[in-house]
SERO-4910 file (N, C-alpha, C, O; in steps of 0.05 Angstrom, whole numbers):
BEGIN
 pado doro    nc1    nc2    nc3   cac1   cac2   cac3    cc1    cc2    cc3    oc1    oc2    oc3
  Met    A     14    -24      3      0      1      2     18     27      5     34     33     23
  Thr    A      8     42    -21     29     71    -16     -1     81    -10    -23     71    -13
  Ala    A     17    117      5    -10    129      8     -3    161    -13     16    175    -18
  Thr    A    -36    161    -20    -39    190    -35    -22    214    -29    -12    214     -7
  Pro    A    -17    232    -43      5    256    -35    -20    270    -14    -44    272    -17
  Ala    A     -2    279      7    -13    290     36    -42    311     14    -44    319     -9
  Glu    A    -60    309     42    -85    325     28    -85    355     35    -71    358     55
  Pro    A    -93    376     26    -80    395     36    -98    414     49   -121    419     42
  Ala    A    -85    423     68   -105    440     91   -126    464     76   -121    481     59
  Val    A   -149    457     90   -162    489     82   -145    516     89   -131    523    108
  Arg    A   -154    529     63   -136    561     65   -155    583     66   -157    600     84
  Gly    A   -166    581     51   -180    616     38   -210    600     44   -216    576     42
  Leu    A   -233    633     52   -254    631     54   -258    658     28   -254    682     29
  Ser    A   -266    644     12   -274    664    -17   -293    666    -28   -310    648    -24
  Phe    A   -299    689    -46   -320    688    -51   -324    692    -83   -310    707    -96
  Phe    A   -347    677    -95   -334    682   -126   -376    694   -136   -398    685   -129
  Leu    A   -366    715   -155   -382    732   -162   -388    732   -188   -372    738   -206
  Thr    A   -410    727   -189   -418    735   -220   -430    749   -228   -453    750   -218
  Val    A   -421    772   -255   -444    790   -254   -464    789   -277   -458    789   -301
  Pro    A   -480    788   -272   -505    791   -300   -507    810   -308   -499    831   -298
  Thr    A   -519    805   -336   -520    828   -360   -553    833   -347   -570    817   -342
  Asp    A   -554    862   -345   -577    874   -341   -578    904   -351   -559    920   -355
  Pro    A   -607    908   -355   -612    938   -368   -602    960   -357   -603    981   -369
  Glu    A   -591    958   -330   -573    981   -321   -555    976   -316   -559    972   -292
  Pro    A   -522    969   -321   -499    964   -322   -484    974   -293   -470    964   -276
  Gly    A   -495    998   -299   -471   1013   -287   -487   1013   -250   -478   1025   -231
  Arg    A   -501   1004   -250   -522    998   -223   -514    969   -214   -517    968   -190
  Val    A   -505    946   -224   -496    924   -225   -472    923   -220   -464    905   -205
  Tyr    A   -456    937   -229   -428    935   -226   -422    952   -196   -403    946   -181
  Thr    A   -436    969   -190   -432    995   -166   -448    967   -148   -440    966   -124
  Asp    A   -465    948   -155   -469    931   -132   -452    907   -126   -452    893   -105
  Ala    A   -433    906   -152   -409    884   -143   -387    899   -131   -369    889   -118
  Leu    A   -391    923   -135   -358    932   -114   -364    933    -90   -350    929    -71
  Asp    A   -396    941    -91   -405    944    -54   -407    908    -39   -403    901    -15
  Ser    A   -415    893    -62   -402    861    -54   -374    857    -50   -370    842    -31
  Val    A   -360    863    -58   -335    854    -50   -319    878    -23   -302    874     -5
  Arg    A   -329    896    -30   -320    915      3   -340    895     29   -333    891     53
  Leu    A   -366    886     15   -384    865     41   -363    842     44   -359    839     68
  Ala    A   -352    828     31   -342    808     32   -315    812     55   -308    796     73
  Glu    A   -303    837     49   -270    850     52   -282    839     88   -277    818     99
  Arg    A   -302    865    100   -314    866    117   -321    839    144   -316    836    168
  Leu    A   -333    823    123   -341    797    136   -313    775    140   -314    753    150
  Gly    A   -292    786    129   -267    769    129   -259    747    102   -242    729     99
  Phe    A   -275    756     87   -264    732     60   -239    746     56   -232    770     57
  Glu    A   -224    717     50   -191    724     36   -192    732     14   -181    752      6
  Thr    A   -206    719      2   -203    724    -29   -234    730    -42   -252    717    -32
  Ala    A   -241    749    -64   -262    756    -79   -253    748   -109   -237    762   -122
  Trp    A   -268    721   -122   -257    726   -142   -294    729   -164   -317    726   -156
  Val    A   -281    735   -189   -297    743   -213   -302    735   -232   -280    732   -242
  Ala    A   -325    726   -253   -321    697   -270   -323    728   -297   -339    746   -294
  Glu    A   -309    727   -312   -310    741   -346   -323    728   -361   -319    705   -366
  Gly    A   -343    745   -374   -355    726   -399   -363    745   -422   -364    769   -416
  His    A   -369    740   -445   -378    751   -465   -400    739   -481   -402    715   -489
  Phe    A   -418    761   -486   -441    750   -506   -459    728   -491   -469    709   -502
  Thr    A   -462    734   -463   -470    717   -451   -487    722   -427   -483    745   -420
  Ile    A   -504    709   -411   -509    711   -389   -493    732   -372   -505    752   -363
  Leu    A   -469    730   -369   -445    737   -353   -441    765   -364   -435    768   -388
  Gly    A   -445    784   -348   -450    816   -357   -421    832   -355   -420    857   -353
  Leu    A   -393    814   -355   -375    824   -338   -337    823   -357   -317    814   -347
  Pro    A   -340    837   -388   -328    830   -409   -298    834   -398   -283    826   -416
  His    A   -288    841   -383   -262    851   -381   -252    845   -347   -249    866   -334
  Ala    A   -247    826   -334   -252    821   -306   -225    835   -292   -222    832   -268
  Leu    A   -207    849   -308   -182    851   -288   -192    887   -290   -184    904   -274
  Ser    A   -208    893   -313   -216    924   -303   -233    926   -275   -231    947   -261
  Phe    A   -246    907   -269   -272    910   -248   -245    903   -227   -234    923   -218
  Leu    A   -239    888   -223   -210    884   -204   -196    908   -198   -193    914   -174
  Ala    A   -186    929   -220   -175    945   -210   -194    968   -203   -186    987   -189
  Ala    A   -217    968   -211   -237    990   -189   -236    975   -161   -238    989   -142
  Ala    A   -234    953   -159   -242    934   -131   -211    946   -113   -211    952    -89
  Ala    A   -192    947   -127   -167    949   -116   -173    968    -93   -169    963    -69
  Gln    A   -184    993   -103   -194   1025   -101   -215   1023    -73   -213   1039    -54
  Val    A   -235   1002    -74   -252   1003    -59   -245    977    -34   -260    973    -15
  Ala    A   -226    966    -38   -220    941    -20   -199    945    -16   -187    950    -38
  Gly    A   -176    946     13   -152    950     10   -146    920     26   -124    922     37
  Arg    A   -157    896     30   -144    883     57   -142    858     32   -120    851     22
  Ile    A   -169    845     23   -185    825     12   -159    819    -16   -146    839    -24
  Arg    A   -155    801    -25   -143    790    -43   -162    787    -72   -186    791    -67
  Leu    A   -159    781    -97   -174    791   -117   -166    771   -143   -143    767   -151
  Gly    A   -189    761   -153   -180    732   -171   -194    741   -191   -206    762   -191
  Thr    A   -193    723   -211   -209    722   -237   -211    687   -244   -195    672   -254
  Ala    A   -230    683   -237   -245    660   -245   -259    656   -278   -283    657   -276
  Val    A   -256    655   -287   -229    653   -299   -223    672   -325   -245    679   -335
  Leu    A   -205    681   -335   -199    693   -361   -201    677   -386   -180    668   -394
  Pro    A   -223    672   -400   -215    659   -424   -196    668   -444   -200    683   -464
  Leu    A   -170    656   -434   -139    664   -458   -141    661   -482   -129    677   -497
  Ala    A   -157    643   -493   -160    655   -526   -175    678   -537   -175    682   -562
  Phe    A   -187    690   -522   -199    716   -530   -183    742   -532   -190    762   -544
  Asp    A   -155    737   -517   -140    756   -509   -113    750   -526   -112    729   -539
  Asn    A    -85    774   -526    -66    774   -536    -55    770   -507    -64    785   -490
  Pro    A    -35    749   -501    -30    745   -475    -13    768   -464    -15    776   -441
  Ile    A      9    778   -485     26    797   -470     10    820   -459     23    833   -443
  Arg    A    -20    829   -464    -38    852   -463    -47    830   -432    -40    836   -409
  Val    A    -60    811   -437    -71    799   -407    -36    803   -392    -43    817   -372
  Ala    A    -13    800   -389     -1    796   -369     19    838   -367     38    844   -353
  Glu    A      4    854   -387     10    874   -381    -11    889   -360     -4    908   -345
  Thr    A    -33    879   -362    -57    888   -354    -54    880   -326    -52    897   -308
  Ala    A    -55    844   -318    -50    834   -294    -28    852   -279    -32    856   -255
  Ala    A    -11    861   -288     20    880   -270      8    891   -259      9    893   -235
  Phe    A    -13    907   -279    -18    937   -274    -37    928   -251    -30    941   -231
  Val    A    -57    914   -246    -75    906   -230    -61    897   -201    -73    901   -180
  Asp    A    -37    884   -202    -30    874   -180    -10    898   -173     -4    894   -149
  Ala    A      3    919   -182      7    946   -165    -12    958   -160    -10    974   -141
  Leu    A    -27    957   -169    -57    974   -153    -63    967   -134    -75    983   -121
  Ser    A    -58    947   -125    -77    928   -112    -53    915    -87    -57    900    -69
  Asp    A    -30    927    -95     -2    920    -71     -2    881    -69     -1    865    -50
  Gly    A     -3    878    -94      5    840   -104    -16    830    -89    -10    813    -73
  Arg    A    -45    838    -92    -65    826    -84    -76    806   -101    -93    791    -92
  Leu    A    -67    804   -133    -85    791   -155    -72    760   -160    -49    750   -163
  Glu    A    -97    750   -157    -95    717   -163   -108    717   -193   -131    719   -200
  Leu    A    -87    713   -207    -93    701   -238   -103    678   -247    -87    661   -255
  Gly    A   -126    675   -248   -138    644   -256   -140    653   -293   -144    675   -304
  Val    A   -134    620   -305   -139    626   -333   -160    605   -338   -169    591   -320
  Gly    A   -166    606   -360   -185    581   -378   -187    568   -401   -167    571   -415
  Lys    A   -201    557   -409   -201    552   -437   -234    567   -445   -249    564   -464
  Ser    A   -234    575   -433   -270    589   -440   -285    558   -432   -272    537   -428
  Asn    A   -321    561   -431   -338    552   -425   -338    527   -445   -337    535   -468
  Pro    A   -339    501   -444   -349    488   -463   -370    495   -478   -386    507   -463
  Gln    A   -382    492   -511   -403    494   -510   -406    528   -525   -428    539   -527
  Ser    A   -384    537   -533   -388    577   -535   -371    572   -566   -347    577   -571
  Thr    A   -390    563   -582   -387    567   -613   -390    586   -625   -382    592   -647
  Ala    A   -409    604   -605   -410    631   -618   -393    652   -609   -385    672   -622
  Ile    A   -390    647   -589   -373    667   -576   -338    664   -590   -327    684   -599
  Phe    A   -324    641   -590   -308    635   -614   -303    647   -640   -282    656   -651
  Ser    A   -333    644   -647   -334    661   -671   -338    688   -677   -334    695   -700
  Ala    A   -347    704   -660   -349    724   -648   -326    740   -655   -326    761   -667
  Phe    A   -300    723   -641   -280    729   -643   -259    726   -662   -237    735   -659
  Gly    A   -269    713   -681   -261    704   -712   -248    675   -703   -232    666   -720
  Leu    A   -251    662   -685   -234    640   -675   -254    611   -694   -270    614   -713
  Ser    A   -246    589   -684   -263    567   -681   -259    549   -661   -238    536   -659
  Glu    A   -281    545   -645   -282    524   -616   -263    497   -618   -250    488   -600
  Gly    A   -263    488   -642   -253    459   -649   -217    471   -645   -201    453   -642
  Asp    A   -210    488   -645   -187    494   -639   -178    511   -611   -160    528   -612
  Arg    A   -193    503   -587   -203    521   -565   -168    500   -551   -149    514   -542
  Glu    A   -166    481   -552   -142    465   -538   -112    481   -554    -90    486   -543
  Ile    A   -117    484   -574    -85    488   -577    -89    519   -575    -70    530   -563
  Leu    A   -107    533   -583   -112    564   -572    -98    569   -558    -78    582   -562
  Tyr    A   -110    555   -522    -96    558   -498    -75    552   -495    -62    567   -481
  Ala    A    -62    531   -503    -40    525   -498    -16    537   -508      6    533   -498
  Asp    A    -20    554   -532     -3    580   -544     -9    604   -526      7    621   -519
  Ala    A    -45    602   -521    -38    629   -505    -23    629   -478    -11    649   -472
  Leu    A    -23    610   -463    -20    601   -433      9    606   -439     19    626   -429
  Asp    A     26    589   -455     54    596   -463     62    617   -469     87    617   -466
  Gly    A     53    640   -478     56    667   -491     56    681   -460     74    696   -452
  Leu    A     28    670   -442     19    685   -417     48    692   -391     53    711   -375
  Arg    A     62    659   -400     80    658   -383    104    665   -389    121    665   -372
  Arg    A    108    672   -411    134    680   -421    134    705   -418    156    716   -414
  Ala    A    118    716   -420    111    754   -422    117    754   -390    134    770   -382
  Ile    A    107    741   -375    103    742   -344    140    737   -336    154    756   -331
  Asp    A    148    716   -337    175    706   -332    198    727   -345    214    737   -329
  His    A    198    732   -372    217    746   -386    211    770   -398    231    785   -403
  Gly    A    184    779   -407    185    804   -419    181    795   -445    174    772   -448
  Val    A    183    808   -462    178    812   -492    196    813   -510    215    828   -502
  Thr    A    199    803   -531    227    800   -545    220    826   -576    203    819   -593
  Ala    A    231    844   -578    230    872   -599    251    873   -608    269    882   -594
  Asp    A    256    866   -633    273    878   -652    300    860   -647    321    861   -660
  Gly    A    294    847   -628    316    822   -624    332    832   -593    354    824   -586
  Glu    A    317    848   -581    322    860   -548    295    848   -536    272    844   -544
  Gln    A    308    842   -512    297    824   -491    283    845   -466    298    851   -448
  Ile    A    258    854   -465    246    877   -457    232    871   -429    213    856   -435
  Pro    A    231    875   -409    218    873   -384    189    883   -384    185    905   -396
  Leu    A    169    873   -373    138    891   -387    140    911   -354    152    906   -333
  Tyr    A    126    928   -360    120    955   -337     89    956   -330     73    954   -348
  Pro    A     81    959   -304     97    949   -286    110    921   -285    104    905   -303
  Pro    A    127    915   -268    138    893   -256    127    870   -254    115    871   -233
  Thr    A    124    849   -264    108    821   -263    117    804   -245    104    782   -244
  Ala    A    140    807   -226    150    788   -207    121    785   -182    106    800   -170
  Gly    A    126    754   -183    106    748   -165     83    736   -181     73    714   -176
  Ile    A     76    750   -197     50    744   -207     50    707   -227     29    696   -234
  Gly    A     70    697   -231     75    670   -240     69    649   -213     59    626   -215
  Gly    A     77    660   -191     71    644   -169     33    643   -162     22    625   -150
  Arg    A     22    663   -172     -6    662   -170    -20    655   -190    -40    670   -193
  Leu    A    -17    637   -208    -20    635   -228    -45    606   -231    -36    584   -227
  Trp    A    -64    609   -235    -89    584   -229   -102    579   -253   -105    598   -269
  Gln    A   -111    551   -261   -117    547   -283   -142    533   -279   -142    518   -259
  Ala    A   -162    534   -291   -196    515   -291   -189    499   -316   -179    505   -338
  Thr    A   -198    474   -301   -201    450   -320   -235    439   -313   -252    446   -297
  Gly    A   -233    417   -335   -253    393   -327   -248    365   -334   -263    346   -329
  Asn    A   -223    366   -349   -204    346   -364   -186    325   -346   -171    340   -333
  Pro    A   -182    307   -340   -169    293   -331   -127    303   -330   -109    312   -316
  Arg    A   -133    292   -359    -99    306   -372    -94    329   -359    -75    328   -342
  Thr    A   -107    354   -364   -101    377   -360    -96    381   -336    -76    396   -331
  Ala    A   -110    370   -313   -113    370   -284    -83    364   -275    -70    377   -259
  Ala    A    -73    341   -288    -47    329   -281    -29    353   -294    -15    366   -279
  Ala    A    -29    359   -324     -8    387   -336    -12    408   -307      8    417   -295
  Ile    A    -34    413   -300    -35    436   -284    -15    432   -255      2    448   -248
  Gly    A    -24    400   -238     -4    401   -223     24    398   -228     37    415   -216
  Arg    A     39    380   -243     61    383   -260     74    412   -260     97    416   -254
  Ser    A     59    428   -265     63    453   -276     64    471   -252     68    494   -259
  Gly    A     60    467   -226     52    470   -200     38    496   -195     42    511   -176
  Asp    A     18    501   -218     -2    522   -213    -22    512   -194    -24    489   -185
  Gly    A    -40    538   -188    -68    529   -178    -79    517   -193    -74    519   -217
  Leu    A   -103    497   -181   -129    483   -197   -153    493   -193   -162    492   -170
  Leu    A   -168    505   -211   -195    508   -210   -223    494   -212   -234    506   -230
  Leu    A   -235    481   -205   -256    471   -209   -284    487   -206   -287    504   -188
  Phe    A   -305    481   -225   -330    498   -226   -353    482   -218   -352    458   -223
  Arg    A   -378    497   -203   -388    479   -191   -404    460   -209   -419    443   -199
  Leu    A   -402    464   -229   -421    436   -244   -403    427   -268   -389    442   -282
  Thr    A   -408    394   -271   -392    377   -284   -407    362   -300   -422    347   -288
  Pro    A   -407    362   -339   -426    346   -354   -421    318   -340   -439    302   -345
  Glu    A   -407    310   -329   -404    278   -332   -417    268   -299   -411    245   -292
  Gly    A   -430    283   -282   -445    270   -263   -441    279   -246   -444    303   -249
  Asp    A   -435    274   -223   -439    282   -192   -414    308   -188   -391    299   -189
  Pro    A   -415    325   -186   -388    346   -191   -369    341   -174   -345    346   -178
  Gly    A   -381    325   -145   -367    321   -124   -346    292   -124   -326    291   -110
  Arg    A   -353    276   -137   -340    251   -149   -331    261   -171   -306    259   -169
  Val    A   -335    270   -189   -319    276   -210   -296    292   -207   -275    283   -216
  Gln    A   -296    312   -197   -277    337   -183   -257    314   -160   -233    319   -161
  Ser    A   -262    298   -147   -244    287   -139   -228    267   -148   -210    260   -134
  Ala    A   -232    258   -169   -215    248   -192   -203    261   -203   -181    251   -207
  Leu    A   -205    286   -212   -188    306   -223   -167    317   -199   -145    325   -207
  Ile    A   -173    319   -170   -152    336   -155   -132    305   -150   -109    310   -143
  Asp    A   -139    278   -153   -121    258   -148   -100    261   -169    -76    261   -163
  Glu    A   -109    265   -198    -93    277   -219    -75    292   -209    -54    283   -200
  Tyr    A    -82    322   -209    -68    342   -195    -47    341   -174    -24    350   -175
  Leu    A    -59    327   -151    -37    321   -124    -19    299   -138      4    298   -129
  Gly    A    -25    280   -161     -3    262   -158     20    271   -178     40    258   -182
  Ala    A     15    292   -189     32    312   -213     42    324   -200     66    318   -204
  Leu    A     42    340   -184     50    364   -169     72    357   -158     73    339   -141
  Pro    A     93    372   -166    125    373   -154    128    369   -115    116    379    -96
  Ala    A    145    353   -117    150    345    -85    155    377    -76    168    394    -88
  Gly    A    141    378    -54    151    412    -42    134    425    -49    128    438    -29
  Val    A    118    433    -73     99    452    -78     69    447    -57     56    428    -49
  Glu    A     67    478    -55     41    468    -36     11    470    -57      6    491    -70
  Pro    A     -5    451    -57    -27    446    -68    -47    466    -64    -58    469    -42
  Arg    A    -54    483    -88    -78    504    -86    -99    497   -101    -93    501   -125
  Ile    A   -125    487    -99   -144    479   -103   -168    488    -95   -181    479    -77
  Gly    A   -174    512   -113   -198    533   -108   -227    511   -117   -222    497   -138
  Ile    A   -252    507   -107   -273    499   -118   -298    514   -111   -306    521    -89
  Ser    A   -313    518   -142   -339    537   -133   -360    513   -127   -363    490   -135
  Arg    A   -376    536   -104   -402    516    -98   -418    539    -97   -408    561    -96
  Gly    A   -443    536    -98   -478    552   -104   -481    550    -77   -468    529    -71
  Val    A   -493    561    -53   -500    558    -34   -531    581    -37   -535    598    -54
  Leu    A   -548    575    -15   -568    597    -18   -579    587     17   -598    571     20
  Pro    A   -566    596     38   -574    591     55   -594    612     71   -591    637     70
  Ala    A   -620    596     87   -637    607     98   -647    595    129   -635    578    143
  Ala    A   -669    608    134   -679    594    162   -683    567    151   -671    549    163
  Ser    A   -699    559    129   -701    529    126   -701    526     93   -700    548     82
  Arg    A   -703    501     74   -708    497     48   -726    514     40   -720    532     24
  Ala    A   -750    510     49   -780    519     44   -767    556     37   -772    568     16
  Glu    A   -754    567     59   -746    588     50   -732    601     29   -740    620     16
  Ala    A   -703    586     24   -693    578      6   -702    580    -20   -695    597    -36
  Ile    A   -724    558    -23   -739    553    -45   -759    577    -57   -770    579    -79
  Ala    A   -760    590    -38   -782    618    -33   -763    642    -49   -769    653    -70
  Leu    A   -742    646    -34   -717    662    -46   -707    656    -77   -695    672    -90
  Ile    A   -712    638    -83   -699    631   -110   -722    635   -128   -719    652   -146
  Ala    A   -745    621   -125   -766    632   -135   -780    662   -142   -795    668   -160
  Ala    A   -769    677   -125   -773    698   -127   -749    712   -146   -756    727   -164
  Glu    A   -727    706   -142   -705    711   -157   -709    700   -196   -701    712   -217
  Leu    A   -723    678   -193   -728    667   -226   -756    691   -234   -766    688   -256
  Glu    A   -765    708   -222   -787    710   -235   -786    743   -231   -805    757   -238
  Ala    A   -758    755   -218   -751    776   -222   -737    778   -245   -737    797   -260
  His    A   -719    748   -249   -699    763   -274   -697    721   -284   -681    703   -277
  Pro    A   -721    722   -302   -733    692   -309   -705    673   -329   -700    649   -331
  Thr    A   -689    703   -344   -663    688   -357   -638    691   -346   -623    680   -362
  Arg    A   -630    697   -332   -606    702   -315   -590    670   -307   -565    666   -305
  Phe    A   -608    652   -303   -591    630   -295   -584    604   -326   -602    594   -340
  Arg    A   -568    602   -328   -566    576   -354   -559    549   -335   -543    541   -318
  Val    A   -581    541   -350   -577    512   -333   -563    488   -357   -561    490   -381
  Pro    A   -556    468   -338   -530    446   -360   -554    441   -381   -578    446   -379
  Ala    A   -536    428   -401   -556    421   -431   -578    388   -416   -574    373   -397
  Gly    A   -594    391   -432   -601    368   -419   -617    369   -391   -620    351   -375
  Thr    A   -623    384   -389   -645    386   -352   -660    409   -363   -653    431   -371
  Thr    A   -680    399   -361   -713    417   -358   -719    415   -336   -733    397   -329
  Pro    A   -705    439   -312   -721    449   -284   -754    461   -293   -760    476   -311
  Ser    A   -765    454   -279   -799    463   -277   -803    483   -257   -821    499   -261
  Gly    A   -792    484   -238   -786    493   -212   -772    498   -200   -751    486   -202
  Pro    A   -775    526   -174   -753    543   -161   -735    511   -158   -716    508   -173
  Gln    A   -740    492   -142   -727    467   -132   -711    455   -155   -687    450   -154
  Glu    A   -727    452   -178   -705    440   -190   -686    460   -204   -664    450   -208
  Tyr    A   -687    481   -209   -666    498   -218   -645    498   -195   -622    504   -199
  Leu    A   -653    491   -175   -627    501   -150   -618    465   -151   -594    464   -147
  Asp    A   -627    446   -154   -619    420   -160   -597    416   -181   -574    408   -178
  Ala    A   -610    426   -207   -596    436   -233   -572    441   -237   -555    432   -253
  Leu    A   -572    465   -213   -545    486   -212   -533    479   -189   -522    496   -176
  Asn    A   -532    450   -180   -513    446   -156   -512    463   -131   -491    468   -119
  Val    A   -536    473   -123   -535    494   -104   -546    478    -76   -569    470    -72
  Lys    A   -525    476    -62   -526    475    -29   -541    496    -19   -533    520    -18
  Tyr    A   -572    484     -9   -596    508      8   -608    493     27   -612    468     25
  Gly    A   -616    512     48   -627    507     68   -615    526     94   -602    546     95
  Ser    A   -625    512    111   -618    516    141   -579    519    131   -569    507    113
  Pro    A   -564    539    151   -536    532    159   -532    508    160   -518    497    143
  Asp    A   -546    492    182   -536    457    180   -548    436    160   -543    413    154
  Glu    A   -565    453    152   -564    437    117   -548    442    107   -533    424    100
  Val    A   -540    473     97   -516    471     80   -488    458     87   -473    450     70
  Ile    A   -482    456    113   -459    448    124   -457    422    120   -435    413    117
  Glu    A   -479    406    120   -485    376    115   -479    368     90   -465    349     86
  Gln    A   -495    388     61   -492    382     43   -465    384     29   -459    371     10
  Leu    A   -447    403     42   -422    417     35   -402    394     42   -384    386     28
  Ser    A   -409    383     71   -387    361     77   -386    332     72   -373    314     82
  Gln    A   -411    333     47   -415    303     35   -415    306      9   -432    293     -3
  Asp    A   -390    333    -11   -389    334    -30   -353    330    -18   -338    338     -1
  Glu    A   -352    306    -46   -324    292    -40   -304    312    -44   -289    319    -26
  Ala    A   -304    321    -66   -284    345    -75   -289    370    -65   -271    386    -72
  Phe    A   -309    383    -50   -306    407    -36   -283    400    -15   -260    409    -14
  Val    A   -297    381      2   -278    383     21   -248    373     26   -241    365     48
  Arg    A   -232    374      2   -208    372    -12   -203    393    -12   -179    394     -7
  Ser    A   -215    420    -16   -205    441    -24   -191    454     -5   -192    449     19
  Thr    A   -169    479    -19   -156    502     -3   -174    520     -2   -180    528     20
  Asp    A   -190    531    -30   -197    558    -22   -226    544    -40   -229    528    -59
  Arg    A   -245    562    -20   -278    550    -15   -284    577    -28   -281    599    -18
  Leu    A   -294    571    -61   -307    597    -71   -336    596    -76   -346    584    -95
  Phe    A   -352    612    -54   -380    600    -47   -391    630    -70   -383    653    -71
  Ser    A   -405    618    -80   -431    638    -96   -450    635    -83   -450    616    -67
  Leu    A   -476    654    -87   -502    664    -74   -513    664   -103   -504    681   -119
  Pro    A   -538    642   -115   -554    663   -129   -576    672   -131   -597    666   -142
  Val    A   -566    693   -114   -594    718   -111   -581    743   -126   -560    741   -139
  Ser    A   -593    762   -123   -580    792   -131   -557    796   -116   -557    783    -96
  Ala    A   -536    809   -119   -521    831   -109   -531    852   -105   -541    864   -124
  Gly    A   -530    869    -70   -545    887    -66   -573    883    -50   -585    900    -37
  Thr    A   -579    859    -54   -611    847    -32   -609    845    -15   -585    843     -9
  His    A   -626    843      7   -618    832     35   -613    798     39   -601    787     58
  Ala    A   -624    787     22   -617    762     19   -594    754      7   -588    730      8
  Phe    A   -579    770     -5   -547    764    -22   -528    774      7   -506    764      9
  Arg    A   -534    788     23   -518    804     33   -520    784     70   -504    781     88
  Glu    A   -547    776     66   -549    764     90   -535    730     87   -524    715    104
  Gly    A   -541    726     58   -524    695     51   -497    700     58   -487    681     69
  Leu    A   -479    726     53   -462    727     48   -445    726     80   -425    713     85
  Arg    A   -459    743     99   -459    737    126   -458    708    135   -437    698    142
  Gln    A   -483    695    135   -484    667    141   -456    646    124   -449    624    129
  Val    A   -452    658    112   -430    634     99   -406    642    116   -394    624    129
  Ala    A   -396    672    117   -374    670    134   -366    666    162   -346    657    174
  Gln    A   -397    678    172   -393    667    196   -401    645    212   -391    643    234
  Glu    A   -421    625    203   -440    610    218   -437    573    191   -445    551    198
  Ile    A   -425    579    168   -427    550    149   -395    545    144   -385    522    148
  His    A   -378    569    133   -349    558    129   -332    552    152   -314    536    149
  Pro    A   -336    563    174   -317    551    201   -326    528    202   -310    512    212
  Arg    A   -350    517    192   -348    487    208   -358    471    191   -377    455    196
  Val    A   -341    475    163   -347    453    144   -309    443    150   -291    459    156
  Arg    A   -306    419    147   -276    413    151   -278    390    130   -296    376    123
  Pro    A   -248    393    123   -235    372    105   -233    345    115   -226    337    138
  Ala    A   -241    330     89   -236    304     91   -216    294     99   -195    303     90
  Val    A   -216    265    124   -193    256    118   -177    233    102   -184    209    100
  Ala    A   -153    246     89   -136    228     68   -143    195     70   -142    181     91
  His    A   -148    188     48   -151    154     40   -124    148     30   -108    165     21
  Ala    A   -120    125     31   -100    107     35   -103    100     -6   -124    110    -13
  Ala    A    -90     89    -25    -90     82    -50    -73     52    -51    -53     51    -36
  Ala    A    -78     36    -64    -63     18    -78    -42     26    -92    -29     10   -105
***
C-alpha cells in the first residue's frame, strides 16, 4: 500500500461573484463593488469574479473590474475565475495583470481557462473556431508565461514588462474539467480551479478524481492550491431558500443558465440543476460535508444565486462567513493501492 499525496489544509474563505447582464449595467457594477467591500468586512480572504462575453455574464473584462475593486477594498485578495485566454493577446493580459497587481499591492490571483464548453458563438465572434480551443489555449498560456517570466522580445532585444510582473507567476491558476489537463496543471505547480457543475455527473465525485490527478503530478515541496466553486443559498429553512430562488426567477427569468439536457420546471429543480446547496446553515454544512471534492479544497469559492445588493444576498454572505465556512471540515486522506 502507498499513501496518496498529502491532503491540503483548508486555506481560504473565498467569494465567487458572477456579474449578470442587466438593463442598468452601471448599477449592477456598483452593486458588485459593494459586494467586494462587504466580503472584505466579513473576513473573506479572496473575491473572485467571472469574465464572460455575449452571454448571461455581464463582465467582459474582469481585470478592469478588479482594478476598480482594488481601490474600494484594501485587504481582500482579488482573483479572476477565469480569463478565457483564447480571446486576448497574452502580452496584454500580462501587462494588465501586472497593472492590477501594482494597484492592489500584490493582491492579484490570476485564474485562466479555455472558456466554457459549447462556446461556439463566442469563438466565432472573435474570428476563431471552437474546435481549436485546446491549441489556442496552449499557445496563449505559453505566451502568458513567457511575458510574465521574461518580458517580450522586440527587434532582438529582451524588454521587461511594466509594471514589473514579479510574483504573478506564482499566483497563476488554471481551470479545467479534463483529467489530462488537471495533471498538467499539477506538473506546472499552478493552482487548480474547479467549477460548480460537471457534465459527467456528480461534481463531488468527478472533481475528486481531478484532484487526484492534480496532486499526483504536483512536484514535491509545492503547496497544493485547489479552488472549488459551489453555489449556496442559506436561509431559515429549505422552504425559505426555495422561496428566495422563486422570487429571483420571477424577477430575472433569463438570468440562470442550466446544464444542457436539464429542464427544471420549478425553483427547487433549478437549485438542484445548478448544484446549489440550500436550506438552514446546518443543512448547507451537511450537504457541503458530503461533497467529495469540496472538502479537499484549499480555497472555497462560495457563490449566491440571488442578486447582489439585496438583503438575501447580504445575509447569505454573512451566514457563509460566520456560520457555514468555519464548520465545514476537510476529509481525512485515504490510502490507495
